[in-house]
C-alpha positions as CSV (number, residue, x, y, z in Angstrom):
1,X,-5.1,-17.7,-29.1
2,X,-7.5,-20.7,-29.1
3,X,-11.3,-20.7,-28.9
4,X,-12.9,-23.8,-27.6
5,X,-16.5,-24.0,-29.0
6,X,-19.4,-25.3,-27.0
7,X,-20.9,-28.6,-28.0
8,X,-23.9,-28.1,-30.2
9,X,-23.0,-24.4,-30.8
10,X,-25.3,-22.7,-33.3
11,X,-23.6,-23.1,-36.7
12,X,-24.9,-19.7,-38.0
13,X,-23.4,-17.9,-35.0
14,X,-20.1,-19.8,-35.3
15,X,-19.9,-18.8,-39.0
16,X,-20.7,-15.2,-38.0
17,X,-17.9,-15.3,-35.4
18,X,-15.4,-16.7,-38.0
19,X,-16.2,-13.8,-40.4
20,X,-15.8,-11.2,-37.6
21,X,-12.3,-12.7,-36.8
22,X,-11.3,-12.7,-40.5
23,X,-12.4,-9.1,-40.8
24,X,-10.0,-8.3,-38.0
25,X,-7.2,-9.6,-40.2
26,X,-6.7,-12.9,-38.4
27,X,-6.1,-16.3,-40.0
28,X,-8.2,-19.2,-38.7
29,X,-7.0,-22.8,-38.0
30,X,-10.0,-25.1,-37.5
31,X,-9.8,-28.4,-35.6
32,X,-12.6,-30.8,-34.9
33,X,-11.5,-33.2,-32.2
34,X,-13.3,-36.1,-30.5
35,X,-14.3,-34.0,-27.5
36,X,-14.2,-30.4,-28.8
37,X,-14.1,-28.1,-31.8
38,X,-11.4,-25.5,-31.8
39,X,-10.7,-22.2,-33.7
40,X,-7.1,-21.2,-33.6
41,X,-6.4,-17.6,-34.2
42,X,-3.3,-16.9,-36.3
43,X,-1.8,-13.4,-36.5
44,X,-1.4,-10.5,-34.0
45,X,-4.0,-11.2,-31.3
46,X,-2.6,-8.7,-28.8
47,X,-5.6,-6.4,-29.5
48,X,-8.2,-9.2,-29.4
49,X,-10.4,-8.9,-26.3
50,X,-10.4,-12.4,-24.7
51,X,-13.3,-11.3,-22.3
52,X,-15.5,-10.4,-25.3
53,X,-14.8,-13.8,-26.9
54,X,-15.4,-15.7,-23.7
55,X,-18.8,-14.0,-23.2
56,X,-20.1,-15.3,-26.5
57,X,-22.7,-18.1,-26.1
58,X,-20.9,-20.3,-28.7
59,X,-17.6,-20.1,-26.9
60,X,-16.7,-22.5,-24.0
61,X,-13.3,-21.1,-23.2
62,X,-10.4,-18.9,-24.5
63,X,-6.7,-19.7,-24.2
64,X,-3.7,-17.7,-25.3
65,X,-0.8,-19.6,-26.7
66,X,2.6,-18.4,-25.5
67,X,4.7,-20.4,-28.0
68,X,5.7,-18.7,-31.2
69,X,4.7,-21.7,-33.3
70,X,0.9,-21.9,-33.8
71,X,0.0,-24.4,-36.5
72,X,2.5,-27.0,-35.2
73,X,1.2,-26.5,-31.7
74,X,-0.6,-29.4,-30.0
75,X,-2.9,-27.0,-28.3
76,X,-4.2,-26.0,-31.8
77,X,-4.6,-29.6,-32.9
78,X,-5.2,-31.9,-29.9
79,X,-5.4,-35.0,-32.1
80,X,-2.2,-36.4,-33.5
81,X,-1.7,-35.8,-37.2
82,X,-1.6,-38.9,-39.4
83,X,0.4,-38.5,-42.7
84,X,-0.7,-40.9,-45.4
85,X,2.1,-41.7,-47.9
86,X,0.6,-43.8,-50.7
87,X,-1.3,-45.9,-48.2
88,X,1.5,-46.0,-45.6
89,X,0.4,-44.1,-42.5
90,X,2.8,-42.3,-40.1
91,X,1.7,-40.9,-36.8
92,X,-1.3,-41.5,-34.5
93,X,-0.2,-45.0,-33.6
94,X,1.0,-45.9,-37.1
95,X,4.7,-46.8,-37.1
96,X,6.7,-46.9,-40.3
97,X,10.2,-47.9,-41.3
98,X,12.0,-46.0,-44.1
99,X,15.1,-47.7,-45.4
100,X,17.6,-47.6,-48.2
101,X,21.1,-46.4,-49.1
102,X,22.5,-43.1,-48.0
103,X,23.5,-42.3,-51.6
104,X,22.4,-43.8,-54.9
105,X,25.6,-45.2,-56.6
106,X,24.3,-47.3,-59.5
107,X,21.2,-48.7,-61.0
108,X,22.1,-52.2,-59.8
109,X,22.8,-51.1,-56.2
110,X,19.6,-49.1,-55.9
111,X,17.4,-51.8,-57.3
112,X,19.0,-54.6,-55.2
113,X,18.7,-52.7,-52.0
114,X,15.1,-51.6,-52.7
115,X,14.1,-55.2,-53.2
116,X,15.9,-56.3,-50.1
117,X,14.3,-53.7,-47.8
118,X,10.9,-54.3,-49.2
119,X,11.2,-58.0,-48.6
120,X,12.3,-57.3,-45.0
121,X,9.2,-55.2,-44.4
122,X,10.2,-51.5,-44.9
123,X,7.2,-49.3,-45.8
124,X,9.1,-46.6,-47.6
125,X,12.3,-46.5,-49.6
126,X,15.0,-43.8,-49.1
127,X,17.9,-42.9,-51.4
128,X,20.1,-39.9,-51.8
129,X,20.5,-38.4,-55.3
130,X,21.7,-35.0,-54.1
131,X,24.2,-35.3,-51.2
132,X,25.2,-32.4,-49.0
133,X,28.8,-33.1,-47.9
134,X,31.1,-31.3,-45.5
135,X,34.0,-31.6,-47.9
136,X,33.7,-30.3,-51.5
137,X,35.9,-33.3,-52.6
138,X,33.5,-36.0,-51.2
139,X,31.0,-37.8,-53.4
140,X,28.1,-35.4,-54.0
141,X,25.6,-37.8,-55.4
142,X,24.5,-38.7,-59.0
143,X,21.9,-35.9,-58.9
144,X,19.5,-36.1,-62.0
145,X,20.8,-39.5,-63.0
146,X,20.4,-40.8,-59.4
147,X,16.9,-39.5,-59.2
148,X,15.9,-41.5,-62.3
149,X,17.4,-44.6,-60.7
150,X,15.4,-44.0,-57.5
151,X,12.2,-43.6,-59.6
152,X,13.0,-46.9,-61.4
153,X,13.4,-48.6,-58.0
154,X,10.0,-47.1,-56.9
155,X,8.4,-48.5,-60.0
156,X,10.0,-52.0,-59.6
157,X,9.0,-52.3,-55.9
158,X,5.9,-50.2,-55.5
159,X,7.5,-48.5,-52.4
160,X,6.9,-44.8,-52.0
161,X,10.2,-42.9,-52.0
162,X,11.9,-40.4,-49.7
163,X,14.8,-38.3,-50.9
164,X,16.6,-35.0,-49.9
165,X,16.2,-31.7,-51.7
166,X,19.1,-29.2,-51.7
167,X,17.5,-26.3,-53.5
168,X,14.1,-25.0,-54.5
169,X,15.4,-24.9,-58.0
170,X,15.3,-28.7,-58.0
171,X,11.6,-28.9,-57.2
172,X,10.6,-29.9,-60.8
173,X,12.7,-33.0,-60.4
174,X,10.7,-34.0,-57.3
175,X,7.3,-34.2,-59.0
176,X,7.1,-38.0,-58.6
177,X,8.8,-38.1,-55.2
178,X,6.4,-39.1,-52.4
179,X,8.2,-37.5,-49.4
180,X,10.7,-34.6,-49.7
181,X,13.4,-34.6,-47.1
182,X,15.0,-31.5,-45.7
183,X,18.3,-32.3,-44.3
184,X,19.9,-31.0,-41.1
185,X,22.0,-28.4,-42.9
186,X,18.9,-26.9,-44.5
187,X,16.6,-27.0,-41.5
188,X,16.8,-23.2,-41.4
189,X,17.0,-22.5,-45.1
190,X,13.9,-20.4,-44.8
191,X,13.5,-19.6,-48.5
192,X,13.5,-23.3,-49.2
193,X,11.0,-24.0,-46.4
194,X,8.7,-21.3,-47.8
195,X,8.7,-22.9,-51.2
196,X,8.0,-26.3,-49.7
197,X,5.0,-24.7,-48.0
198,X,3.4,-24.4,-51.5
199,X,3.9,-28.1,-52.3
200,X,1.2,-30.6,-51.8
201,X,3.2,-33.5,-50.5
202,X,4.7,-34.6,-47.2
203,X,7.9,-33.0,-46.0
204,X,10.4,-34.9,-43.7
205,X,12.1,-32.2,-41.7
206,X,15.3,-33.2,-40.0
207,X,16.5,-31.4,-36.8
208,X,19.7,-29.3,-37.2
209,X,22.7,-30.8,-35.4
210,X,22.9,-27.7,-33.2
211,X,19.3,-26.6,-33.1
212,X,16.8,-26.5,-30.2
213,X,13.4,-28.2,-30.4
214,X,11.7,-24.8,-30.6
215,X,13.8,-23.9,-33.6
216,X,12.8,-27.2,-35.2
217,X,9.1,-26.5,-34.6
218,X,9.5,-22.9,-36.0
219,X,11.0,-24.4,-39.2
220,X,8.0,-26.7,-39.4
221,X,5.8,-23.6,-38.9
222,X,7.4,-22.0,-42.0
223,X,6.2,-24.9,-44.1
224,X,2.8,-25.0,-42.5
225,X,2.3,-21.3,-42.7
226,X,2.7,-21.7,-46.5
227,X,-0.3,-24.0,-46.6
228,X,1.4,-27.4,-46.4
229,X,0.6,-29.1,-43.1
230,X,2.0,-32.5,-44.0
231,X,5.2,-32.3,-42.0
232,X,7.1,-35.2,-40.4
233,X,9.7,-34.2,-37.8
234,X,13.0,-36.2,-37.6
235,X,15.4,-36.4,-34.7
236,X,18.8,-37.4,-36.1
237,X,21.2,-36.6,-33.3
238,X,22.8,-33.4,-32.1
239,X,26.4,-32.2,-31.8
240,X,27.7,-32.5,-28.2
241,X,31.2,-32.7,-26.6
242,X,31.1,-36.5,-27.0
243,X,33.7,-37.7,-29.5
244,X,33.2,-41.5,-29.5
245,X,30.3,-41.2,-32.0
246,X,29.4,-38.8,-34.7
247,X,26.4,-37.3,-32.9
248,X,24.4,-37.8,-29.7
249,X,20.9,-39.1,-30.2
250,X,18.6,-36.9,-28.2
251,X,16.1,-39.6,-27.2
252,X,14.4,-37.1,-24.8
253,X,13.4,-35.1,-27.8
254,X,10.8,-37.6,-28.8
255,X,8.5,-37.4,-25.7
256,X,9.1,-33.7,-25.5
257,X,8.1,-33.1,-29.1
258,X,5.1,-35.3,-28.6
259,X,4.0,-33.0,-25.7
260,X,4.4,-29.9,-27.8
261,X,3.2,-30.8,-31.3
262,X,0.6,-33.0,-33.1
263,X,3.1,-33.7,-35.9
264,X,4.6,-37.2,-36.4
265,X,8.1,-37.7,-35.0
266,X,10.5,-40.2,-36.4
267,X,14.2,-41.0,-35.6
268,X,17.2,-41.6,-37.8
269,X,19.5,-43.9,-35.7
270,X,22.0,-44.2,-38.6
271,X,23.1,-40.6,-38.6
272,X,22.7,-40.2,-34.9
273,X,25.7,-42.2,-34.0
274,X,27.3,-43.0,-37.4
275,X,28.3,-46.5,-36.2
276,X,26.6,-49.7,-37.4
277,X,26.4,-51.6,-34.2
278,X,24.5,-48.8,-32.5
279,X,21.6,-48.7,-35.0
280,X,19.7,-51.5,-33.4
281,X,19.8,-50.4,-29.8
282,X,19.0,-46.8,-30.8
283,X,16.1,-48.1,-32.9
284,X,14.7,-50.0,-29.9
285,X,15.1,-46.9,-27.7
286,X,13.2,-44.8,-30.3
287,X,10.3,-47.2,-30.3
288,X,10.2,-47.2,-26.5
289,X,10.3,-43.4,-26.3
290,X,7.2,-43.2,-28.6
291,X,8.6,-42.5,-32.0
292,X,6.3,-42.8,-35.0
293,X,9.0,-44.4,-37.2
294,X,12.6,-44.8,-38.0
295,X,14.8,-44.1,-41.0
296,X,17.6,-46.6,-41.5
297,X,20.5,-46.8,-44.0
298,X,21.0,-50.1,-45.8
299,X,23.7,-50.9,-48.3
300,X,24.4,-54.1,-50.2
301,X,28.2,-53.7,-49.7
302,X,28.8,-51.2,-46.9
303,X,32.6,-51.6,-47.0
304,X,32.6,-50.2,-50.5
305,X,29.9,-47.5,-50.0
306,X,30.7,-44.1,-51.4
307,X,28.9,-42.5,-48.5
308,X,28.4,-43.4,-44.8
309,X,29.2,-47.1,-45.2
310,X,30.3,-47.2,-41.5
311,X,26.7,-46.7,-40.4
312,X,24.9,-48.7,-43.0
313,X,23.4,-52.1,-42.3
314,X,23.6,-55.0,-44.7
315,X,20.3,-56.3,-46.1
316,X,20.7,-59.4,-43.8
317,X,21.2,-57.4,-40.6
318,X,18.4,-55.1,-41.6
319,X,16.1,-58.1,-42.0
320,X,17.0,-59.3,-38.5
321,X,16.4,-55.9,-37.1
322,X,13.0,-55.7,-38.7
323,X,11.9,-58.9,-36.9
324,X,12.7,-57.1,-33.6
325,X,11.0,-53.9,-34.7
326,X,7.8,-55.8,-35.4
327,X,7.8,-57.5,-32.0
328,X,8.7,-54.4,-30.1
329,X,6.1,-52.1,-31.8
330,X,3.5,-54.8,-31.2
331,X,4.4,-55.0,-27.5
332,X,4.2,-51.2,-27.0
333,X,0.9,-50.9,-29.0
334,X,-0.7,-53.5,-26.7
335,X,0.6,-51.7,-23.7
336,X,-1.0,-48.5,-24.9
C-alpha cells in the first residue's frame, strides 16, 4: 500500500501518522520525489482501512500494490535509483561499462587486462576469483590468491572492482570489494541474499537462466528487506530451446524491468550468447533498449583462457567497441 501525501502537508500530522502506522506493526518506506512524497507500507496491510487513510487531511491518495515485491517496486520509488560506486554512477541516465576477465588466472594477466580496459574507458573492473562451474573438473578459480590479485589491480588502476561471491562464509574476503556479484546459479540462494542484505555495499544480482522477472525482483527484495537497497539487476540471457548459442538474451526484459522497478538494469552480453562476435551487436541492442550499463569479458589471450575464452574480447576489440558505445550512448541521451 502506498500513501501519496499532499503538498505542504503539516509535518507534525505526518509524523503522527507515521507513528500510528508503526504501532500497527507496519514498516515504512519513505520516498520524496520531485512531484510528490510517498509513504510505502510494508507488511500485512489487509486489515488497514484505505478509506480511513484517504480521509486524512495530509493524504492525497491511497493505492494498494498487487505485486509481492514492495521495496523494489517502482510505485514505491518513482524516481530511478542511482548507485554510486566510488564516484561511478549507475542508473538514472548514468551508463557504465564493467569489463575484465571471466576468471583471474595470474597476476600478470589481471594487471595487463585491468590497464587495457581502463585505457579503453571502462568504469569498473571485473574479475572472477571464485568460479561456479558446471563440471567439478573445470577450473574453479584461484579463490583467495585470485582475490589478492584483483585487489592489486584495483590499487594499480584506481578502478572499483566487481567480483562474484559463492558463499556467505567468504564475506570477510570481500571487505575491499566495491560491488559484490551474485551469479545466476545463486540468484535464489536465499540465505546468501539475506546476508547480503546486511552489507553496506552495492550488490549486482544476475537473473537466473530459467527464472522469471518477478522471481528476479523477489530476489532483489530479499536483499532490500535486509536493509541494503543498493541493488543492480543484470540480464544475462535465459535458457531456451535455441542451440546455436549458449543462452538467449532477453532484450525485452530491459524495458519491462524498467517499467516495474526503480533499480538500475545492466546487461551481460558475453554470457548471453557465449560467442565473441555477438558481444558487440548485443551491447548496442542493450543500449537501445534502455540499459544502464553492460558487463563485458575481456582477456589478453582468449584462445588460452582457462574459462570462457570463446566469448571474451581482446583488449583491441574492446577498445573499438568502447568507441561505438560512447557514440551510441551519447545519441540516445540526446534523444531522451
